C-alpha positions as CSV (number, residue, x, y, z in Angstrom):
1,M,-52.0,-21.8,30.3
2,K,-52.9,-25.0,32.3
3,W,-49.6,-26.6,33.5
4,F,-49.0,-30.2,34.5
5,D,-48.8,-30.8,38.3
6,G,-46.8,-34.0,38.3
7,P,-43.1,-34.8,38.0
8,I,-41.1,-34.8,34.8
9,P,-41.3,-38.6,34.1
10,A,-45.1,-38.5,34.6
11,A,-45.4,-35.6,32.2
12,I,-43.2,-37.4,29.6
13,Q,-45.4,-40.5,30.0
14,E,-48.5,-38.5,29.6
15,S,-47.3,-36.8,26.4
16,R,-46.3,-40.2,24.9
17,T,-49.5,-41.8,25.8
18,K,-51.5,-39.0,24.2
19,R,-48.9,-38.6,21.4
20,V,-48.9,-34.8,21.8
21,V,-46.2,-32.1,22.1
22,F,-44.4,-31.9,25.4
23,I,-43.8,-28.3,26.5
24,V,-41.2,-27.4,29.2
25,Y,-41.1,-23.7,30.3
26,I,-38.2,-22.5,32.4
27,T,-38.9,-19.3,34.2
28,G,-37.2,-17.1,36.8
29,V,-37.7,-14.0,38.9
30,D,-36.3,-11.4,36.4
31,E,-38.2,-8.9,34.3
32,Q,-37.9,-11.0,31.1
33,S,-39.5,-14.0,32.9
34,A,-42.4,-11.7,34.1
35,K,-43.0,-10.6,30.5
36,M,-42.8,-14.1,29.2
37,N,-45.4,-15.2,31.9
38,E,-47.8,-12.6,30.4
39,T,-47.2,-14.1,27.0
40,W,-48.1,-17.6,28.3
41,D,-51.2,-16.1,29.9
42,N,-52.4,-14.7,26.6
43,N,-55.7,-16.2,25.6
44,Q,-54.8,-17.1,22.1
45,V,-51.6,-18.9,23.1
46,S,-53.3,-20.8,25.9
47,L,-56.3,-21.7,23.7
48,T,-54.0,-23.0,20.9
49,C,-52.1,-25.2,23.3
50,Q,-55.2,-26.6,25.0
51,E,-56.8,-27.4,21.6
52,A,-53.7,-29.4,20.6
53,N,-53.8,-31.2,24.0
54,C,-50.2,-30.2,24.7
55,V,-48.7,-31.3,28.0
56,G,-47.0,-28.3,29.6
57,L,-44.6,-28.4,32.5
58,R,-43.4,-25.2,34.2
59,L,-40.1,-25.3,36.1
60,E,-38.4,-22.8,38.2
61,A,-34.8,-21.9,37.1
62,K,-33.1,-22.9,40.4
63,S,-35.3,-25.9,41.3
64,E,-34.0,-29.5,41.5
65,A,-36.3,-30.6,38.6
66,C,-34.8,-27.8,36.4
67,V,-31.3,-29.1,37.3
68,Q,-32.3,-32.6,36.3
69,F,-33.9,-31.4,33.1
70,S,-30.8,-29.3,32.2
71,Q,-28.7,-32.5,32.3
72,I,-30.6,-33.8,29.3
73,Y,-31.5,-30.5,27.6
74,P,-29.0,-27.7,28.3
75,V,-30.7,-24.5,29.6
76,I,-28.8,-21.5,28.2
77,L,-31.2,-18.6,28.7
78,V,-33.9,-17.9,31.3
79,P,-36.7,-17.7,30.4
80,S,-36.7,-20.4,27.7
81,T,-39.3,-22.8,26.2
82,F,-38.7,-26.3,24.9
83,F,-41.1,-27.9,22.4
84,I,-40.3,-31.7,22.5
85,G,-41.7,-34.1,19.9
86,L,-42.4,-37.8,20.0
87,T,-38.8,-38.8,19.4
88,G,-37.5,-36.7,22.4
89,V,-35.8,-34.2,20.1
90,P,-36.7,-30.5,20.6
91,L,-38.8,-29.3,17.7
92,E,-38.1,-25.6,18.7
93,V,-36.3,-23.8,21.5
94,T,-37.0,-20.1,22.3
95,G,-34.9,-18.0,24.6
96,G,-35.8,-14.7,26.3
97,Y,-38.9,-12.7,25.9
98,V,-41.1,-13.2,22.8
99,E,-44.2,-11.1,22.1
100,P,-47.5,-12.9,22.0
101,P,-48.2,-12.6,18.2
102,E,-44.7,-13.9,17.3
103,F,-44.9,-16.6,20.0
104,L,-48.3,-17.8,18.6
105,K,-46.7,-18.2,15.2
106,I,-43.9,-20.3,16.8
107,V,-46.5,-22.5,18.5
108,Q,-48.4,-23.0,15.3
109,K,-45.2,-23.9,13.5
110,V,-44.4,-26.5,16.2
111,L,-47.9,-28.1,15.9
112,T,-47.4,-28.4,12.1
113,M,-44.1,-30.1,12.6
114,H,-45.6,-32.4,15.2
115,Q,-48.4,-33.5,12.8
116,S,-45.8,-34.4,10.1
117,Q,-43.9,-36.3,12.8
118,Q,-47.0,-38.2,13.8
119,S,-47.6,-39.3,10.2
120,Q,-44.1,-40.7,10.0
121,I,-44.2,-42.6,13.4
122,A,-46.8,-45.4,13.6
123,P,-49.0,-45.7,16.7
124,P,-48.6,-48.8,19.0
125,P,-50.8,-51.8,18.3
126,D,-54.2,-52.2,19.9
127,G,-54.3,-54.0,23.2
128,V,-50.9,-52.8,24.3
129,P,-51.3,-49.8,26.6
130,V,-48.6,-47.1,26.4
131,G,-47.0,-46.6,29.7
132,G,-49.4,-49.0,31.6
133,A,-49.0,-52.5,33.0
134,T,-49.7,-55.6,30.9
135,P,-53.0,-57.3,32.0
136,I,-52.4,-60.5,33.8
137,Q,-54.9,-63.4,33.3
138,D,-56.4,-64.8,36.5
139,A,-55.2,-68.2,37.5
140,P,-57.7,-71.1,37.5
141,G,-59.8,-71.2,40.6
142,V,-58.8,-67.6,41.6
143,V,-61.6,-65.0,41.7
144,T,-60.4,-61.5,40.8
145,Q,-61.9,-58.3,42.1
146,G,-64.9,-57.3,40.1
147,A,-65.4,-60.8,38.6
148,S,-68.8,-62.5,38.9
149,S,-69.3,-65.9,40.4
150,S,-72.6,-67.3,39.2
151,A,-72.5,-70.5,41.1
152,P,-72.4,-69.0,44.6
153,Q,-74.9,-66.3,43.7
154,A,-77.2,-68.9,42.1
155,H,-76.9,-71.4,45.0
156,P,-75.8,-69.8,48.2
157,Q,-77.2,-72.6,50.3
158,A,-75.3,-75.3,48.4
159,Q,-72.1,-73.2,48.8
160,T,-72.6,-73.1,52.5
161,K,-73.2,-76.8,52.7
162,E,-70.0,-77.5,50.8
163,E,-68.0,-75.2,53.0
164,T,-69.3,-76.9,56.1
165,A,-68.6,-80.2,54.5
166,I,-64.9,-79.4,53.7
167,P,-62.6,-80.1,56.6
168,L,-60.5,-77.4,58.3
169,D,-57.2,-78.7,57.1
170,A,-58.4,-78.7,53.5
171,K,-59.5,-75.1,53.9
172,V,-56.1,-74.1,55.3
173,E,-54.3,-75.9,52.4
174,R,-56.7,-74.1,50.0
175,A,-55.9,-70.7,51.5
176,K,-52.2,-71.4,51.3
177,E,-52.5,-72.2,47.7
178,L,-54.4,-69.1,47.1
179,I,-51.8,-67.0,48.9
180,A,-49.0,-68.6,46.9
181,M,-50.8,-68.0,43.6
182,K,-51.4,-64.4,44.7
183,Q,-47.7,-63.9,45.4
184,Q,-46.8,-65.4,42.1
185,Q,-49.2,-63.1,40.4
186,K,-47.7,-60.1,42.2
187,E,-44.2,-61.2,41.3
188,A,-45.1,-61.6,37.7
189,E,-46.7,-58.2,37.7
190,K,-43.6,-56.8,39.3
191,K,-41.3,-58.4,36.8
192,E,-43.5,-57.2,34.0
193,E,-43.4,-53.7,35.4
194,E,-39.6,-53.8,35.8
195,K,-39.4,-55.0,32.2
196,K,-41.5,-52.1,31.0
197,K,-39.5,-49.7,33.0
198,E,-36.3,-51.1,31.6
199,I,-37.7,-50.8,28.1
200,E,-38.7,-47.2,28.8
201,R,-35.3,-46.5,30.3
202,R,-33.6,-47.8,27.2
203,H,-35.8,-45.8,24.9
204,L,-35.1,-42.7,27.0
205,G,-31.4,-43.4,26.8
206,E,-31.6,-43.8,23.1
207,D,-33.5,-40.6,22.8
208,I,-30.9,-38.9,25.0
209,N,-28.1,-40.3,22.9
210,K,-29.8,-39.1,19.8
211,L,-30.3,-35.7,21.3
212,R,-26.7,-35.5,22.3
213,Q,-25.6,-36.6,18.9
214,W,-27.9,-34.0,17.3
215,K,-26.5,-31.3,19.6
216,E,-22.9,-32.3,18.8
217,E,-23.7,-32.3,15.1
218,K,-25.4,-28.9,15.4
219,N,-22.5,-27.5,17.4
220,L,-20.1,-28.8,14.8
221,Q,-22.1,-27.3,12.0
222,E,-22.3,-24.0,13.8
223,L,-18.5,-24.2,14.3
224,K,-18.0,-24.9,10.6
225,D,-20.4,-22.0,9.7
226,E,-18.6,-19.7,12.1
227,R,-15.2,-20.7,10.7
228,R,-16.4,-20.2,7.2
229,R,-17.9,-16.8,8.1
230,E,-14.6,-15.8,9.8
231,K,-12.6,-16.8,6.8
232,M,-15.0,-14.8,4.5
233,E,-14.7,-11.8,6.8
234,E,-10.9,-12.2,6.9
235,R,-10.8,-12.4,3.1
236,K,-13.0,-9.3,2.8
237,A,-10.9,-7.5,5.4
238,R,-7.7,-8.4,3.4
239,E,-9.4,-7.1,0.2
240,R,-10.4,-3.9,2.0
241,V,-6.8,-3.5,3.2
242,R,-5.4,-4.1,-0.3
243,E,-7.8,-1.6,-1.8
244,Q,-6.9,0.9,0.9
245,I,-3.2,0.3,0.3
246,A,-3.8,0.7,-3.5
247,R,-5.7,3.9,-2.9
248,D,-3.0,5.3,-0.6
249,R,-0.3,4.3,-3.1
250,A,-2.2,6.0,-5.9
251,E,-2.8,9.1,-3.8
252,R,0.9,9.2,-2.8
253,N,2.0,8.7,-6.4
254,A,-0.4,11.5,-7.5
255,R,0.8,13.8,-4.7
256,Y,4.5,13.0,-5.6
257,Q,3.8,13.5,-9.3
258,K,2.1,16.8,-8.6
259,E,4.9,17.9,-6.3
260,K,7.4,16.8,-9.0
261,D,5.6,18.6,-11.7
262,E,5.4,21.7,-9.6
263,K,9.1,21.5,-8.8
264,E,10.0,20.9,-12.5
265,L,7.7,23.8,-13.5
266,K,9.3,26.0,-10.9
267,K,12.7,24.9,-11.9
268,S,12.0,25.4,-15.6
269,A,10.6,28.8,-14.8
270,E,13.8,29.7,-12.8
271,V,16.0,28.3,-15.6
272,E,14.0,30.3,-18.1
273,A,14.3,33.4,-16.0
274,K,18.1,32.8,-15.6
275,M,18.4,32.2,-19.4
276,E,16.4,35.4,-20.1
277,A,18.6,37.3,-17.7
278,Q,21.7,35.8,-19.2
279,R,20.5,36.5,-22.7
280,A,19.7,40.1,-21.7
281,A,23.1,40.4,-20.1
282,E,24.8,38.9,-23.2
283,A,22.7,41.2,-25.4
284,V,23.9,44.2,-23.3
285,A,27.5,42.9,-23.4
286,A,27.3,42.3,-27.1
287,R,25.7,45.7,-27.6
288,V,28.5,47.3,-25.5
289,K,31.1,45.3,-27.3
290,S,29.6,46.1,-30.6
291,E,30.1,49.8,-29.9
292,T,33.9,49.4,-30.1
293,A,36.2,47.3,-32.3
294,R,39.5,46.2,-30.8
295,I,41.8,45.3,-33.8
296,Q,45.2,43.7,-33.6
297,F,47.4,44.5,-36.7
298,R,50.2,42.0,-37.5
299,L,52.9,43.8,-39.3
300,P,55.2,42.3,-42.0
301,D,58.2,42.4,-39.6
302,G,56.4,40.1,-37.2
303,S,55.4,42.7,-34.6
304,S,51.8,43.5,-33.7
305,V,49.9,46.7,-32.9
306,T,46.6,46.8,-31.1
307,H,44.2,49.7,-31.4
308,Q,40.6,50.3,-30.5
309,F,38.2,52.0,-33.0
310,Q,34.5,52.8,-32.9
311,S,32.4,50.1,-34.6
312,E,30.8,52.7,-36.8
313,E,34.1,53.8,-38.3
314,V,35.0,52.6,-41.8
315,L,37.9,50.3,-42.6
316,N,39.7,53.1,-44.3
317,T,40.3,54.7,-40.9
318,A,42.0,51.6,-39.7
319,R,44.2,51.5,-42.8
320,D,45.1,55.1,-42.4
321,F,46.1,54.4,-38.7
322,I,48.3,51.5,-39.6
323,E,49.9,53.3,-42.5
324,Q,50.6,56.3,-40.2
325,H,52.0,54.0,-37.6
326,M,54.3,52.2,-40.0
327,G,55.3,55.4,-41.8
328,N,55.1,53.4,-45.0
329,P,56.5,55.5,-47.8
330,A,55.4,52.9,-50.3
331,G,51.8,54.0,-50.1
332,H,48.7,51.9,-49.2
333,V,49.0,48.4,-47.7
334,T,46.8,45.3,-48.1
335,L,44.6,44.2,-45.2
336,Q,43.3,40.6,-44.8
337,T,42.0,38.2,-42.2
338,T,43.0,34.6,-41.6
339,F,39.8,33.1,-40.4
340,P,37.7,33.4,-42.4
341,R,40.4,34.1,-45.0
342,R,39.4,37.3,-46.7
343,Q,41.3,40.1,-48.4
344,F,39.8,43.5,-48.2
345,V,39.6,45.5,-51.5
346,E,39.1,49.1,-52.2
347,E,35.3,48.7,-52.1
348,D,35.5,47.4,-48.5
349,M,37.3,50.5,-47.3
350,S,34.0,52.5,-47.3
351,Q,32.2,49.9,-45.1
352,T,32.0,50.1,-41.3
353,L,33.9,47.7,-39.0
354,L,30.6,46.3,-37.7
355,D,29.4,45.5,-41.2
356,L,32.7,43.8,-42.0
357,Q,32.3,41.7,-38.8
358,L,35.4,43.1,-37.3
359,A,33.6,44.1,-34.0
360,P,34.1,43.6,-31.1
361,S,37.6,42.2,-31.9
362,A,39.5,41.0,-34.9
363,V,43.0,40.2,-36.1
364,I,44.1,41.8,-39.4
365,I,47.3,40.9,-41.2
366,V,49.1,43.9,-42.9
367,L,50.9,43.1,-46.1
368,P,52.6,45.5,-48.5
369,S,50.4,46.3,-51.5
370,R,51.6,44.6,-54.7
371,S,49.0,45.9,-57.0
372,S,49.8,49.2,-58.7
373,S,46.1,50.2,-58.3
374,N,46.3,49.8,-54.5
375,V,49.7,51.5,-54.1
376,S,50.0,55.2,-54.2
377,K,53.1,56.7,-55.8
378,P,55.7,57.7,-53.3
379,N,57.6,60.9,-53.3
380,D,60.8,59.1,-54.1
381,G,60.5,56.3,-56.7
382,G,63.8,54.7,-55.8
383,S,63.0,54.4,-52.1
384,G,59.6,52.7,-52.8
385,V,61.2,50.1,-55.0
386,L,63.9,49.4,-52.5
387,W,61.3,49.1,-49.8
388,L,59.3,46.5,-51.8
389,L,62.5,44.5,-52.3
390,V,63.8,44.6,-48.7
391,A,60.4,44.2,-46.9
392,P,60.2,40.3,-47.3
393,F,63.7,39.9,-46.0
394,I,63.1,42.2,-43.1
395,A,59.9,40.2,-42.2
396,L,61.8,36.9,-42.4
397,W,64.7,38.3,-40.3
398,G,62.2,39.5,-37.7
399,F,60.5,36.1,-37.5
400,I,63.8,34.3,-37.0
401,Y,65.1,36.8,-34.5
402,N,61.9,36.6,-32.4
403,F,62.1,32.8,-32.5
404,L,65.7,32.7,-31.3
405,F,66.0,35.7,-29.0
406,G,62.4,36.8,-28.2
407,T,60.4,39.8,-29.1
408,P,62.7,42.9,-29.7
409,P,61.9,46.1,-27.8
410,Q,59.7,48.6,-29.5
411,P,61.6,51.4,-31.4
412,R,61.3,54.8,-30.1
413,G,59.4,56.0,-33.1
414,E,56.6,53.3,-32.8
415,Y,53.3,53.9,-31.0
416,T,51.0,51.4,-29.5
417,E,47.8,52.6,-28.0
418,Q,46.5,50.8,-24.8
419,P,42.9,51.7,-24.3
420,Q,42.7,50.4,-20.8
421,Q,45.0,50.6,-17.8
422,T,45.0,47.7,-15.4
423,A,46.4,47.1,-12.0
424,D,49.3,45.1,-13.5
425,D,50.3,48.1,-15.6
426,N,50.4,50.3,-12.5
427,E,52.5,47.7,-10.7
428,R,54.9,47.5,-13.7
429,R,55.3,51.2,-13.7
430,Q,56.0,51.2,-10.0
431,S,58.5,48.3,-10.3
432,P,60.6,48.3,-13.5
433,T,62.1,45.0,-12.6
434,R,58.8,43.2,-12.3
435,S,57.3,44.9,-15.3
436,N,60.0,43.4,-17.5
437,R,59.5,39.9,-16.2
438,P,56.9,37.6,-17.7
439,K,54.2,36.2,-15.5
440,T,55.1,32.5,-15.8
441,A,58.4,30.8,-14.9
442,Y,58.7,29.3,-18.3
443,K,58.5,32.6,-20.1
444,R,61.0,34.2,-17.6
445,R,63.7,32.0,-19.1
446,T,66.1,34.2,-21.1
447,P,67.2,32.2,-24.2
448,S,69.7,35.0,-25.1
449,K,72.8,33.6,-23.5
450,Q,74.9,31.6,-26.0
451,E,78.2,29.7,-25.6
452,G,79.3,28.6,-29.0
453,N,76.7,26.5,-30.5
454,I,75.1,25.8,-27.1
455,H,72.2,28.0,-25.9
456,R,71.5,28.1,-22.2
457,F,67.9,28.5,-21.2
458,T,68.7,29.6,-17.6
459,S,70.1,32.8,-16.3
460,G,72.7,33.0,-13.5
461,D,71.9,36.7,-12.8
462,D,68.3,35.9,-11.5
463,D,68.4,34.1,-8.2
464,D,64.7,33.4,-8.1
465,D,63.5,30.0,-6.9
466,D,61.8,29.4,-10.2
467,E,65.1,29.8,-12.0
468,Q,66.6,27.0,-9.9
469,A,63.8,24.6,-10.8
470,T,64.0,21.7,-13.2
471,W,61.5,20.7,-15.9
472,N,60.5,17.3,-17.2
473,G,59.3,16.3,-20.6
474,N,55.7,17.3,-20.2
475,S,56.5,20.8,-18.9
476,T,56.0,20.0,-15.2
477,Q,58.1,22.0,-12.8
478,Q,60.1,20.0,-10.3
479,M,61.6,21.8,-7.4
């Protein structure tokens, strides 16, 4: 590449005069600059720039000219290349190392943009040189350099005679006039030159202002684009965070639901196992209980007898037991249950206690048989009739006696079978006093002491603390 040897203003003036692209190449001493120098030395790049008559200026990065240039066009990277058009605005700016094929495409693009710019900007009118001085017309009587004087050349002898004929004072005056005119001409040229320089300076200032305005607008647009891009990235980041939160929440809910289902399944399995074990235990207990039948007989006199039978025994066995216990001379008795209310007939006597739903426990009310078919003939007819007549009164008297004075002691002739012996029975056998006492304080009251028509519900013989207690209306003990 053939570079311009003059200063920056001369290079600018040259490019404006020729109306070509002004190229400024900033180079340094680093490796990138060395590679970029090789790109500029490429034959195709150099030939393309020379064919377009481009004015190229090469500046060192730390030189004074580069500092002056950077005041107008900021230099950000080294190496960098500025392609400046006719208006002073950079058509393209490249920074760093660019390979020759790619750089050649950039140069061709810049030349295309320059051609379109030339078609928009009209050239200066003819006769007005660009960057040169305005021609000054010669004053009358003044011969300029290169001008032809036909009179002296045609008649040199006549000119000599005239010069000799003019006096010396006139010649001096004439010389002074010529010098004054020459000075005036120089001053006019100087003013015109200053005027042109001022115009060029103003144009350059306008171009610089336009460049600065363009740079500001470009920076503002870049800031807007950057802000818009940041907002878009923030929005995308927020969306990603929301999606991540939603996924985490869904995973947490799924994990929680899975754990909950597992716990519920495990709990239900445990409950089912417990229920199975309980049902098995209940079945075993029911099976054990169903093997025996504990029946309580309530006699007509108000007393009760409890006996334990095998569940496979028939009801006739229970009837024989209670008849033997009562020593009933009247013959068979009638058996019935209160709930459900049922009276057993002679056909039921051959069924088992389990079939009659009297196992594992039941309460049977014993009544004297009133039917002649259910009562066997006694050995003594008079005694049987007397028993039938007296039995209701005896039952009523036993009920009243028990209500007023408590349960009477068992007769010596009666028998009550206790199938099981408990620790309380042993304790009662060891201590006769404690065996005769009820378990609760309320039942330990002896309502048997009477003074006239007044019954005393406390006993002075027992000095226990419970006997000294008082009771309120809702059966609460007060010490």
